[in-house]
C-alpha positions in Angstrom: 22.3 -21.7 42.4 22.8 -25.4 41.9 25.3 -27.9 43.3 26.5 -31.2 42.0 29.2 -33.7 42.8 31.6 -34.9 40.1 34.6 -37.1 39.6 37.3 -36.1 37.1 39.4 -39.2 36.3 41.8 -38.1 33.6 43.6 -34.9 32.3 41.2 -34.9 29.3 38.2 -34.8 31.8 39.7 -31.8 33.5 40.3 -30.0 30.2 36.7 -30.7 29.0 35.3 -29.6 32.3 37.3 -26.3 32.4 36.5 -25.6 28.7 32.8 -26.0 29.3 33.0 -23.8 32.5 34.9 -21.1 30.6 32.0 -20.7 28.2 29.6 -19.7 31.0 29.0 -16.1 31.9 28.5 -16.8 35.6 30.8 -17.9 38.4 31.4 -21.6 39.0 33.2 -22.9 42.1 34.7 -26.3 42.7 35.5 -27.3 46.3 36.7 -30.2 48.3 36.8 -29.9 52.1 37.9 -26.4 52.8 39.6 -25.8 49.4 37.7 -23.6 47.0 38.8 -22.7 43.4 37.4 -21.2 40.3 36.2 -23.9 37.8 37.5 -21.8 34.9 41.1 -22.2 36.1 42.7 -25.3 34.6 45.7 -24.9 37.0 43.3 -24.6 39.9 41.4 -27.7 39.0 44.6 -29.7 38.5 45.7 -28.6 41.9 42.7 -30.3 43.5 42.9 -33.9 44.8 41.3 -35.6 41.7 41.1 -38.9 43.6 38.2 -37.4 45.6 34.7 -36.4 44.7 34.5 -32.7 44.0 31.5 -30.4 44.6 30.6 -27.9 41.9 28.5 -24.9 42.7 27.0 -22.9 39.8 25.9 -19.3 40.3 23.8 -19.4 37.1 22.3 -21.8 34.6 23.5 -23.3 31.3 22.1 -26.3 29.5 25.4 -27.0 27.8 27.3 -26.9 31.1 24.7 -29.1 32.8 25.3 -31.8 30.1 29.0 -31.7 31.0 28.2 -31.9 34.7 26.0 -34.9 34.0 28.8 -36.7 32.2 31.1 -36.5 35.3 28.3 -36.7 37.9 28.6 -39.1 40.8 25.5 -41.1 41.4 
C-alpha cells in the first residue's frame, strides 16, 4: 500500500486522474481530513475541496497510475 499527496487544479485534471484510477484493478482512496472517497468516482472527487492537497492511498501497484500520480504530486 502506497500513499501520495496530490493537487488537482482543473476539471481536466480530475477527469484524467479518475480515468487513470478506473483502469486499476485495486482500490484507490482519496481523502482530506475525515472525508474518504473512491478515486474511481468522478462525482466523489469533484465533491472534494480541490483547493486543498489530497492524499491518495493505493491498495495495489500500477506503473501507469504511478505516472499519473507523479504528474499531480505535491513536492
